[in-house]
C-alpha positions as CSV (number, residue, x, y, z in Angstrom):
1,M,-23.2,-5.8,13.2
2,L,-25.0,-6.1,9.8
3,L,-28.2,-4.0,9.5
4,T,-31.0,-5.3,7.3
5,V,-34.3,-3.5,6.6
6,S,-37.5,-5.3,5.7
7,N,-41.1,-4.0,6.0
8,D,-39.8,-1.1,8.2
9,R,-38.4,-3.6,10.7
10,V,-34.7,-3.5,11.6
11,A,-32.8,-6.7,12.3
12,Y,-29.2,-7.0,13.4
13,I,-27.0,-9.9,12.6
14,P,-23.5,-10.4,14.1
15,R,-20.8,-9.5,11.6
16,I,-19.0,-12.8,12.1
17,F,-22.1,-14.5,10.7
18,S,-23.0,-11.9,8.0
19,A,-19.6,-12.2,6.3
20,C,-20.3,-15.9,5.8
21,L,-23.9,-15.5,4.8
22,L,-23.0,-13.0,2.2
23,Q,-21.2,-15.7,0.3
24,T,-24.5,-17.3,-0.5
25,G,-26.4,-15.9,-3.5
26,G,-29.9,-15.9,-2.0
27,F,-29.0,-14.1,1.2
28,R,-26.8,-11.7,-0.8
29,D,-29.8,-10.7,-2.9
30,I,-31.9,-10.1,0.1
31,I,-29.3,-7.8,1.7
32,L,-28.7,-6.0,-1.6
33,E,-32.4,-5.3,-2.0
34,S,-33.0,-4.1,1.5
35,R,-29.8,-2.0,1.5
36,R,-30.7,-0.4,-1.8
37,K,-34.2,0.6,-0.5
38,S,-32.7,1.9,2.7
39,V,-29.9,3.9,1.0
40,N,-32.2,5.2,-1.7
41,K,-34.7,6.4,0.9
42,N,-32.0,8.4,2.6
43,F,-30.3,9.9,-0.5
44,H,-33.1,10.1,-3.0
45,Y,-31.1,8.7,-5.9
46,P,-32.0,6.0,-8.5
47,L,-31.2,2.5,-7.2
48,D,-28.6,1.9,-10.0
49,N,-26.5,4.8,-8.6
50,I,-25.9,3.0,-5.3
51,M,-22.1,2.3,-5.1
52,I,-19.6,1.1,-2.6
53,R,-16.9,3.6,-2.1
54,V,-13.6,2.5,-0.6
55,T,-9.9,3.5,-0.5
56,C,-7.3,0.9,-1.3
57,T,-5.2,0.2,1.8
58,D,-2.1,-0.5,-0.3
59,C,-1.9,2.4,-2.8
60,G,-4.5,4.9,-1.6
61,A,-6.6,4.8,-4.8
62,R,-10.2,5.9,-4.4
63,L,-12.4,3.2,-5.8
64,K,-16.1,2.8,-6.8
65,L,-17.7,-0.6,-6.8
66,P,-21.2,-1.8,-7.9
67,D,-23.2,-2.8,-4.8
68,E,-23.4,-6.5,-5.9
69,M,-19.7,-6.7,-4.8
70,I,-20.5,-6.3,-1.1
71,G,-18.7,-8.9,1.0
72,R,-16.7,-10.1,-2.1
73,K,-13.0,-9.9,-2.9
74,F,-11.8,-7.7,-5.7
75,R,-8.6,-6.5,-7.2
76,C,-7.5,-2.8,-7.1
77,P,-7.1,-1.7,-10.7
78,R,-4.1,0.5,-9.8
79,C,-1.8,-1.7,-7.7
80,K,-3.5,-5.1,-8.1
81,A,-3.9,-5.6,-4.4
82,V,-6.7,-8.0,-3.4
83,L,-9.3,-6.3,-1.1
84,T,-12.7,-7.2,0.3
85,A,-15.6,-4.9,-0.4
86,P,-17.2,-3.5,2.8
87,I,-20.7,-4.6,3.8
88,D,-21.8,-1.0,4.3
89,L,-23.2,0.9,1.3
90,E,-23.0,4.6,0.6
91,G,-25.2,6.7,-1.5
92,P,-23.6,9.4,-3.7
93,D,-23.3,12.7,-2.0
94,E,-23.0,16.2,-3.4
95,D,-19.4,16.7,-2.3
96,E,-18.3,13.8,-4.4
97,A,-19.5,15.3,-7.7
98,E,-16.3,17.3,-8.2
99,S,-14.0,14.4,-7.4
100,E,-15.9,11.8,-9.4
101,S,-13.3,11.7,-12.0
102,E,-10.6,10.9,-9.4
103,S,-12.3,7.6,-8.4
104,L,-11.5,4.4,-10.3
105,D,-14.3,2.1,-11.3
106,V,-14.1,-1.6,-10.3
107,S,-16.3,-4.0,-12.2
108,T,-17.3,-7.5,-11.2
109,N,-14.6,-8.8,-13.6
110,N,-12.0,-7.4,-11.2
111,A,-12.8,-10.2,-8.7
112,P,-10.0,-12.7,-8.0
113,A,-10.2,-16.0,-9.9
114,E,-11.6,-17.9,-6.9
115,E,-14.6,-15.5,-6.8
116,Q,-15.3,-16.2,-10.5
117,G,-15.4,-19.9,-10.0
118,I,-12.1,-20.8,-11.7
119,A,-8.8,-22.0,-10.3
120,A,-6.8,-19.4,-8.4
121,T,-3.2,-18.7,-9.6
122,A,-0.3,-18.1,-7.2
123,E,-0.7,-14.4,-7.9
124,E,-4.4,-14.6,-6.9
125,Q,-3.5,-16.1,-3.6
126,G,-1.2,-13.2,-2.7
127,I,-2.4,-10.1,-0.8
128,A,-1.0,-7.7,-3.3
129,A,1.1,-7.5,-6.5
130,T,4.7,-8.2,-5.2
131,P,7.6,-6.5,-6.9
132,K,10.7,-8.6,-7.4
133,L,14.2,-7.5,-6.7
134,G,16.8,-10.1,-7.4
135,K,19.8,-7.9,-6.6
136,F,20.8,-4.4,-5.5
137,N,21.2,-1.7,-8.1
138,A,24.8,-0.5,-8.1
139,N,23.6,3.0,-8.9
140,A,21.3,3.2,-5.8
141,V,21.5,3.4,-2.1
142,Y,19.0,1.4,0.0
143,F,17.7,2.6,3.3
144,L,16.1,0.4,5.9
145,V,13.5,2.3,7.9
146,G,11.6,1.4,11.0
147,A,8.5,3.0,12.5
148,E,10.2,6.4,12.8
149,N,13.9,6.2,12.3
150,L,16.6,5.0,10.0
151,V,17.8,1.5,10.9
152,G,20.5,0.9,8.3
153,Q,21.6,1.5,4.8
154,W,23.3,-0.4,1.9
155,K,25.8,1.1,-0.5
156,L,27.9,-0.8,-3.1
157,D,31.2,0.2,-1.4
158,T,30.2,-0.5,2.2
159,G,27.5,-3.2,2.1
160,W,24.9,-3.1,4.9
161,Q,25.5,-0.8,7.8
162,V,23.4,-0.3,10.9
163,K,22.8,3.0,12.7
164,G,24.3,3.2,16.1
165,T,25.1,6.0,18.6
166,Q,28.5,6.5,16.9
167,G,27.0,6.6,13.4
168,L,26.8,3.9,10.8
169,L,28.6,0.6,11.6
170,P,29.1,-2.7,9.7
171,A,25.9,-4.7,10.2
172,K,27.7,-8.1,10.3
173,T,29.8,-7.2,13.4
174,N,27.1,-5.1,15.1
175,A,24.1,-7.3,14.9
176,Q,23.1,-6.4,18.5
177,L,22.2,-2.9,17.3
178,I,19.6,-4.2,14.8
179,P,16.0,-4.1,16.1
180,A,14.7,-7.6,16.8
181,S,11.2,-6.9,15.5
182,G,9.0,-4.2,14.0
183,K,7.5,-3.0,10.8
184,F,10.1,-2.1,8.3
185,L,10.4,-0.5,4.9
186,L,13.1,-0.7,2.3
187,I,13.6,2.5,0.3
188,E,15.6,2.6,-3.0
189,A,17.2,5.9,-3.9
190,L,18.3,5.5,-7.5
191,C,20.7,7.9,-9.3
192,E,21.6,8.3,-12.9
193,L,24.4,9.9,-14.9
194,T,23.4,13.0,-16.8
195,E,25.3,15.6,-18.8
196,Q,25.4,17.6,-15.6
197,G,26.8,14.7,-13.6
198,K,25.2,12.2,-11.1
199,K,21.6,13.1,-10.1
200,L,19.0,11.6,-7.8
201,K,16.4,10.2,-10.2
202,K,13.9,7.9,-8.4
203,L,12.6,6.9,-5.0
204,T,10.8,3.6,-4.5
205,I,9.3,2.4,-1.3
206,Y,8.9,-1.3,-0.5
207,K,7.1,-3.1,2.3
208,L,9.0,-5.9,4.1
209,G,7.2,-9.0,5.4
210,P,8.1,-10.7,8.7
211,S,8.6,-8.6,11.8
212,D,12.2,-9.7,12.2
213,A,13.1,-8.6,8.6
214,A,15.7,-6.1,9.8
215,K,17.8,-8.9,11.3
216,R,18.6,-10.2,7.8
217,I,21.0,-7.4,7.0
218,S,23.6,-9.0,9.3
219,G,23.7,-12.0,7.0
220,E,23.6,-12.4,3.2
221,P,23.4,-8.9,1.8
222,T,20.6,-9.6,-0.6
223,A,18.5,-11.8,1.8
224,I,16.3,-9.0,2.7
225,L,15.1,-8.5,-0.9
226,S,13.2,-11.8,-0.7
227,L,11.1,-10.4,2.1
228,I,9.5,-7.6,0.0
229,T,5.8,-8.1,0.1
230,G,4.6,-5.1,-1.9
231,Y,4.9,-1.3,-2.3
232,G,4.8,0.8,0.8
233,T,4.2,4.4,2.0
234,L,6.0,6.7,4.4
235,T,4.8,8.6,7.4
236,K,6.0,12.1,8.1
237,N,8.7,10.9,10.6
238,Q,9.9,8.2,8.1
239,K,10.1,10.9,5.4
240,N,12.3,13.0,7.7
241,A,14.6,10.1,8.3
242,V,14.9,9.3,4.6
243,L,15.6,12.9,3.7
244,S,18.2,13.2,6.3
245,A,19.8,9.9,5.2
246,I,19.9,11.1,1.5
247,K,21.6,14.3,2.5
248,N,24.2,12.4,4.5
249,V,24.9,10.0,1.6
250,Y,24.9,12.3,-1.4
251,M,26.4,15.7,-2.0
252,R,23.9,18.6,-2.6
253,E,24.8,18.6,-6.3
254,I,23.2,15.1,-6.5
255,W,20.0,15.6,-4.6
256,G,19.5,19.3,-4.8
257,G,17.8,19.2,-8.2
258,A,15.4,16.3,-7.4
259,E,12.4,18.6,-6.9
260,K,9.7,16.0,-7.0
261,I,11.5,13.8,-4.5
262,R,12.2,16.7,-2.2
263,E,8.6,17.9,-2.4
264,F,7.3,14.4,-1.6
265,L,9.6,14.0,1.4
266,L,8.7,17.5,2.7
267,G,5.0,17.2,2.0
268,F,2.0,15.3,3.4
269,D,1.5,12.7,0.6
270,S,1.1,9.4,2.5
271,H,-0.1,7.3,-0.5
272,T,2.6,7.4,-3.2
273,S,5.1,4.5,-3.4
274,T,7.3,5.6,-6.4
275,I,8.5,9.2,-7.1
276,E,10.5,9.8,-10.3
277,E,12.1,12.9,-11.6
278,E,11.5,13.8,-15.3
């Protein structure tokens, strides 16, 4: 429900209608004015301090938006994902003073092209900035992870393998072991050659699109790369699965010195998509 305040009277409008009505300038102005008065009355701050505060669902960035953005789409300044500003407004509170510098400002110029009255590009029509991988990196191992467990992995010398009760088996001849549907992530564990030898350098997490994405590993090896829809994040269980897989693939001399990656996989960070050693 959308709450409006006018002359000390409260009116409720079903959210399904309010989302449409907010697209019209006149109604938007009425809502803004009533909301500003209501929020200012509660928080005792100047009207120009009223901001929308939201967390990007793709990269976890904390964002601040001017209140005229309510109900409109905007682009996250960090990951370029297209989001919709919530209808509810928040006044600044005392606890936010210390973390003010951690929030990214979003101006009205961050609205997608269609919101600014110009033709939308193909990128504008996407949900988020989509990384492009045309092929596998020969210096990396790729892990396919489901909701909690490792589903399979790709290495240059073995191609795609699926995890079974007897360990890793060729995906092409064991397609029945691949989950038919779910939410899947592709994790790239990239190594580099240093003076001390081969070392784990970078971990990148990608989201995969359709629910049957895992099934693609039984066919053309690189087919799954075209299903990447953006950068992803890992849950604690997924981190445990990836850490275990890394230890099974690489010798300790390779992953033991990757302190940032180990700290990430053992910690509670659920927002980062790329971790790189110095």
